[in-house]
C-alpha positions as a Markdown table, in Angstrom:
| # | Residue | x | y | z |
|---|---|---|---|---|
| 1 | Unk | -160.2 | 146.6 | 243.4 |
| 2 | Unk | -158.1 | 144.0 | 242.5 |
| 3 | Unk | -159.2 | 142.3 | 239.6 |
| 4 | Unk | -156.8 | 145.2 | 237.6 |
| 5 | Unk | -153.6 | 143.3 | 238.9 |
| 6 | Unk | -152.5 | 139.9 | 237.1 |
| 7 | Unk | -151.5 | 137.2 | 239.2 |
| 8 | Unk | -150.0 | 135.0 | 236.5 |
| 9 | Unk | -148.7 | 136.9 | 233.1 |
| 10 | Unk | -148.6 | 134.3 | 230.2 |
| 11 | Unk | -145.6 | 134.2 | 227.9 |
| 12 | Unk | -145.5 | 131.2 | 225.2 |
| 13 | Unk | -147.7 | 129.6 | 227.5 |
| 14 | Unk | -145.9 | 129.7 | 230.4 |
| 15 | Unk | -147.0 | 131.2 | 233.0 |
| 16 | Unk | -144.7 | 133.9 | 234.5 |
| 17 | Unk | -144.8 | 136.5 | 238.4 |
| 18 | Unk | -145.6 | 139.9 | 237.8 |
| 19 | Unk | -142.1 | 140.2 | 240.1 |
| 20 | Unk | -140.4 | 137.9 | 237.3 |
| 21 | Unk | -140.2 | 140.9 | 235.0 |
| 22 | Unk | -139.6 | 143.6 | 237.3 |
| 23 | Unk | -136.7 | 141.6 | 238.3 |
| 24 | Unk | -135.3 | 141.4 | 234.9 |
| 25 | Unk | -136.3 | 144.5 | 233.3 |
| 26 | Unk | -133.8 | 145.9 | 236.7 |
| 27 | Unk | -131.1 | 144.0 | 235.4 |
| 28 | Unk | -131.3 | 145.1 | 232.3 |
| 29 | Unk | -131.6 | 149.0 | 233.5 |
| 30 | Unk | -128.3 | 148.1 | 235.9 |
| 31 | Unk | -126.5 | 146.7 | 233.2 |
| 32 | Unk | -127.3 | 149.8 | 231.2 |
| 33 | Unk | -126.6 | 152.4 | 234.2 |
| 34 | Unk | -123.2 | 150.0 | 235.1 |
| 35 | Unk | -121.8 | 150.0 | 231.3 |
| 36 | Unk | -122.6 | 154.0 | 231.6 |
| 37 | Unk | -120.9 | 154.0 | 234.8 |
| 38 | Unk | -118.3 | 152.9 | 233.0 |
| 39 | Unk | -118.0 | 155.3 | 230.2 |
| 40 | Unk | -118.0 | 157.8 | 231.9 |
| 41 | Unk | -115.4 | 156.8 | 234.3 |
| 42 | Unk | -117.4 | 157.1 | 237.8 |
| 43 | Unk | -116.9 | 152.9 | 238.2 |
| 44 | Unk | -113.2 | 153.7 | 240.0 |
| 45 | Unk | -114.7 | 155.5 | 242.8 |
| 46 | Unk | -116.7 | 151.8 | 244.0 |
| 47 | Unk | -114.8 | 149.7 | 246.5 |
| 48 | Unk | -115.9 | 146.7 | 245.2 |
| 49 | Unk | -117.5 | 146.3 | 241.4 |
| 50 | Unk | -119.7 | 143.4 | 241.8 |
| 51 | Unk | -121.4 | 144.6 | 245.4 |
| 52 | Unk | -122.2 | 148.3 | 243.6 |
| 53 | Unk | -123.7 | 146.2 | 240.6 |
| 54 | Unk | -125.8 | 144.3 | 243.0 |
| 55 | Unk | -127.0 | 147.3 | 244.5 |
| 56 | Unk | -128.0 | 149.1 | 241.3 |
| 57 | Unk | -130.1 | 145.7 | 240.2 |
| 58 | Unk | -132.3 | 146.0 | 243.5 |
| 59 | Unk | -132.6 | 150.0 | 242.9 |
| 60 | Unk | -133.7 | 149.3 | 239.8 |
| 61 | Unk | -135.9 | 146.3 | 240.5 |
| 62 | Unk | -137.6 | 147.9 | 243.4 |
| 63 | Unk | -138.0 | 151.8 | 241.5 |
| 64 | Unk | -139.4 | 149.4 | 238.3 |
| 65 | Unk | -141.8 | 147.1 | 240.9 |
| 66 | Unk | -143.1 | 150.7 | 242.5 |
| 67 | Unk | -143.4 | 152.6 | 239.5 |
| 68 | Unk | -143.9 | 150.9 | 236.2 |
| 69 | Unk | -144.7 | 147.1 | 237.3 |
| 70 | Unk | -147.1 | 146.7 | 240.6 |
| 71 | Unk | -146.8 | 143.2 | 241.8 |
């Protein structure tokens, strides 16, 4: 049952945990959503843009981890 979930993923002879790629892809998705919010002018409604980006990063990483890349 647990044989299908890899414990480590090799990349250029370096082993990474799957959670690393989840966090990196979450950062990329949060950056894209942040740029989209800036283009649409919706970022002016955030009290603290840095905290809003951090929340987006955690949200995107969680969504990717639960749906696309299970740990």
